[in-house]
N, C-alpha and C positions, 0 to 999 in steps of 0.2 A: 651189317651187310644187307644190301637190298635183295629181296627175294623176287624172282621173276618166274612165273609159271606160264608155260606155253601150252595151250589146250589144242592138241592136234587130232581130237576125235572128229570123225566124219559127221557131217550134218545129217540128222535123221531125215528120211525122205518125206515124212509127214509134217515136218515143221519148217518154218521159214527161217532164213538166215537171221542172225542177231542184228546185222546191219540193216536189214530190211525192216525188222520190227522197230528198231530204234528210229529209222527214218519216218515210219508211219506214226509213231508217237509224237515226234517233234513237229511234223508237218501235218498233223491230223486235220486241223481246221481247213487248210488249203486243199488237201486231198479230198476231204468230205465235200467241200464246195464244188470241186471238179466232178465228183461222182454225181452230185445232184444235177449239175448242168449237163453232164453227159446223158443222164437218164431221160431228159426231156425229148431226146431224139431217138429213143429206143422203143421198140415194141415191148409190151408187158412180158412176153415170154423171154425176151433177151435180158431182162433185169437179173435173172438168175445166172447169167453168164458173166464172166470177168471181162476185162478189156483194158484198153489203153486210155489213160486220162492225161490231160495236160495241166500242169501246175505253173503259174506265173513264176518266172525265174527270179523275180525280185524278192519273192517270199522265201527263197532258199538260202539267203545270206545268213551267216551265223555271226553272233557278236564276238568281237575279238579286241584285245588290247593293242594299242599302237603307241609307239614312242614318238612324241612330238618335240621338235626343237633339239638343241644340243649338237655336239659334233660326233659324227659316227665314221668309223673306218670300215669299209666293206671291201671284200675281195670278190671280184666278178671274173670267174674263170673264162678263158677263151677270148678275152678282150684284146684285140689287136688294132683297134681304131681310135680309141679315146685315151687321153692321159689326164692326170689331175689338173683341174682348172678349166677344162673344156666345157663349153655350154652345150647341153644336149638338146636337140630339137624336140618340141612337143609332139607326141604321136597323134595321129588322126583320131578323133573321137569315134568310138565304136565299141567293138567287143560284144556285139549283140544288143546294145542299148543305144538309142538316140541316133542311129545312122539315118542319113538322108536317103532319098529314093535312089536306087541304083548304085550305092556306094559299097557294095560287097556283101558277104554273107553275114547273117545275124541269127541269133537264136533267142526268141523272146519267151519261150515256154520250155519247161522241163517235162519230158514224157515219161510216164511210169505205168507199167503193166500190172494190173491187179488180178488176183485169182478170183474165182467165182465167190468163194466164201468171204474174202476181203471186201469185194465190191458190195455184196448184199449187207454185210455187217456195218460197213460205213454208211450205207444209205439208210439203214434202219436204226442207227445208233441212238439218235435223239428222239425217237418216236415211242409212244406208249399209249395204252388205253387210259383215258382220263379217269381219275378218281376210282381206281381199282381197289376195292375194299376186301379185306379178308373176312368174309362172312363164314359160312360153314366150310371147313376145310375139305379139300377133295379127298375121296376115298384112297386114292393112290398118291402117295407123297413123292415128290421129286427128290433126287439124291444130289446133294452138293458136295464139294470137296473142300477140306480145310487142312491146314498144316498140323502134323502130329509128331513133331520132333524129328529125330534122326534115327537111322538104322545102319547096320553094318553091311547090308546087301541091298541091291536095287538096280535100277536102270542107270547106265552111264550118263544119260541126259540129266539125272537128278543129283549128280555129285555136288556136294557142298564144298567148294574150294576153301573157303575161309575156315570152316570147322576142321577140315582135313589138315590144313597147314598148322592150325593152332595145336592140334593133338600131336602132330609130328614134332613140333617145337618142344612141347612139354616132355615127350618121350626122349628126345635128344638131350634135354637138360637133365632129366632124371638119370639117364645112363652115362652122363658125363662125356658126351661125344666131343672130341677136341674141336675147338673153333679154328677156322682158317687163319685167324690172326696169330694164334699160338704157333702154328706150323711155319707161317711166314717169318715170325720173329726168330725162331731157331735157325731157319735157313739163312737169314741175314747175319746172324752171329757166326755161322759156320765159315763165312768168307774171311773172317779176321779173328782167328783164335789159335791157341797153341795146339801142338800135335796131340797131347793127352786129352785136352778138352774136345778136340775134333772127334776123337773116337766116341766120347760120351754123347756128343751132339748127334752123330750119325745114328747111334743106338736109339736115342730119344725120338729122332725124326722117323725112324723105321717103325718104332712102336706106335707113334701117333698115326701114321699112315695105315698101319694094320688095324688100329682101333676104328678109324674112320670107315674102313671097308666093312668092318663087322657091324657098324651101326649106320644103316642107310639113312639118307636124307628123308625119304618118305617110305614107310613100310606099309604093306597091305592092311595091317591092323589099324593104321591111322585113318583109312578112308571111311568117310561117312557120307551117307546119302540122305537127301531130304525125303521125309516120309509124309505121305498124304493118306487120309482116310475119308471115306464117304460118310456123310451124315444126312439124315432125312430132313427135308425142309418142307414146311406146309405150303400148299399152293392154293391160291384163291380160285374158285370156280367162276367162269364167265361164259356168257353166251352172246353171240353177235347175230342179230337179225339183219339179213340183206333183203331189202324191199325194192323191187324194180318194176317200173311201169313198162309194159310191153304192148300197150294199146295201139290203136291205129294212128293216133296223133304223133307217136314216136317214129321219126324217120330212121332210116338205117344209120345215118350219121349220129343221131342222138343215142340209139341203142349201142353203137360202137363205143361212144364215150362212156356210157354207163357201165358197159362190160369191162372196159379197161380199168375203170375205177375199182370195180369189185374184184378183178383179178389181182390188182395191186394190194387191195385189202386182204385178200386170201393169202397172198404170199407173206404179208406182214404178220398176220395172226399165226400162221403155221410155223413161221421162222422164230418168232419171239416168245410164243406161249405154248405150253404143253396141254393145259386143261382149259381150252376154249372151244366150246361147241359153236358151230356155224349153221344157221338155219336159213335156207334159201326160200324166199316167197316172191312169186311174180304175180302180177295182176293185170287184168283189163277191167271189165265191169264185175268180175269175180276173181277171187284170189285162190291160189293153191300153193301148198308147200311142195317143192320139187327137189330133186337131187342136183348135184353140182353140174352134171353133164347137161341135163335139161335146162337148167338155169342159164347157162352160158351159150348153149347151141340150139335149144329147142325153139321152133317157130311158134309164134302166137300173134293174135291181133283181135281187136274188138273195141268196145266202148271203154270209158274210164270212170271208175268209182274207187277213189283212194281209200275210202272207209273200209272197203272189202279187205285190203291188205292189212290195215290197222286192226280190224276185228280178228283176222286170222292170227296176227301176232299176239293179241291179247288172249285168245283161246289157247294158243300153244304155251304161253307163259303160265296161264292158270293151271294147265294140266301137267306140264313137264318141268317147268323151271320156277320153283318157289322163290319169290323175291327175297325172302329172309335168308336163303342159302346161296343165291346166285347173283353175280353182277350182270346186269342186263344192259346191252348196248344195241343200238339200231343205226343202220345207214340206209337212207332212202334216196333213190335216183328217179327223177321224173322230169318231164318237160314243163311241168307246172299246170297243165290243163286238168280240170276236174269239173264234174257236173255241178251246176250252180246249187242245186238242191242238196248235194252231198257235202258241201262245205261245212254246214253246221254240224252234221253227224261226225265228220272227221275231226273237227275241232273239239267236240265233246269227248270223243274217244281218247284223243291225245291228252286233254286237260285232266280228265277224271281217271283214266285207267292206265295209260302207257307212260307218260312223262313222270308221274309220281313214283313209279317203280324203276325208272331207267337211270343209269349212271350218266349216260350221254346219248344224244340223238343227233345224228349228222344228216343234213339234207343237202343233196347235190342237185342243182337244177341245170339240165343240159339244154343247150340252145342250138340254133341253126349255125352253119358254118359261116365264117367271116364276120362274126360278132353282130349279126343283125338283131338278135334278141335284146341286146343291151339298149337299143334305140326304142324299144317298144315298152309300153307300161308293164308294171309288175304283174306276174301271173296270179291266178287265184290262190294257188298253194303258197307262193312266196308271200303274198299279203297276209294269209292266215298264219304262217309260221313266224313272220316278222312280229305280229302282234303277240304271239306266245312268248317269243324270246324277250320282248320288251317287258313282259310281266315277270321275268326271272327264271323261265324254264331252262333246263340244261340242254340247250339246242344250239347247234351251229349251222350256218347256212353259207353256201358258196355257189357261184355260177361258173360254168365252163362252156366254151364254144369250140375250142380247138384241142387237138390231141396234145399239143405241147403244154397245155395248161393243167393236164391231169396230175402230173407229178408235183408241181408247186402247190396245187390246191390240196392234194392228199397230205403232203408234208405239213401244210398249214393247219389242217384239221386235227392231226394226230401228233403234232410235235409236243414235246414235254413242256408243260407250263406250270406256273405257280397257281395257287387257288384263286387269286384275284384275276389273273389273266384268263382263267377258264370261264369265269362268269361274264367276261367282256366279249367272248367270241360269238 
């Protein structure tokens, strides 16, 4: 006898429907691509909000089995127009695909509304800090969750249907609960039997029904809940240095691009990692460590000495972040201008003190609007960093001119890669 269990429990308010989760798992690649495309037109602060994304409807098709050839008999209800042997006219091509201009309605995309958490999780799903190594473990360990068997009490959302049904089946067998087939056989025999046998059958049927009522299909003692327990997990410590040029050569457009990049980096680190320190350093011809508010909104201007920011980073690493205990990362944004005499000093700081202790160093060069900087020769900083990267330093370089380029460049810098891919960036 087939067993059918209908779960009529209300969906918890804090969880998504199972169909929604199943759809996200099946169409994850398509939805993730739509999220990244949608992010290009958003402000950084809007990244934390959910929204509607469009998925190509071609990607929503599911594989199915079809019967090809042979003779088939079909019943089409409501047919008053055609009889067997009629030739059916071919319908107009359409249905949302391949329509010509002005030939009716069509739907080329499937629209899906994502919550804030779903949007951010999908956007950050394949991003990570490169080469994060577990050096000295953080003082406070994070708590993970693992399966810990089953229990007789718990949340309705954690009911294990398979374990509950198996225990109910074992209990019914042990208590000799009558099977429905036995009752059906006695009732069938009742229709064609002698009067004396009829009295016996009625008594047996009544006894079986009474026993079925005494032994329920599922008893409360059968119900089992999936049990979970928290376990400590070691967490690697990491620090991210954000170095931003705020000198007079940086236009408002350039500063806006740099701040958008750092805001996105801030969201990524806070969302994905618990034990990551963020150090904000801005510089003109001198560097200073500032808080988050000053870094993003404080005005500043002056000359340009990149070595001042690199020296400030080195001093902070030496005093607060021991390389043997911490994973050290840096992200620098600049227009590429630097004093000619400072180039050698900056290169020496990078080569001798910063890059040897860094897991990853990202350089973002911001340019004028409309891509004008791409037509100009490479800047002093770009030339310097290009030489360092050619020598095998853990350094990645990108250029941006427009707001829409921030998201693709950020994703390209921090997407999950294999060891060989990281060395080629």
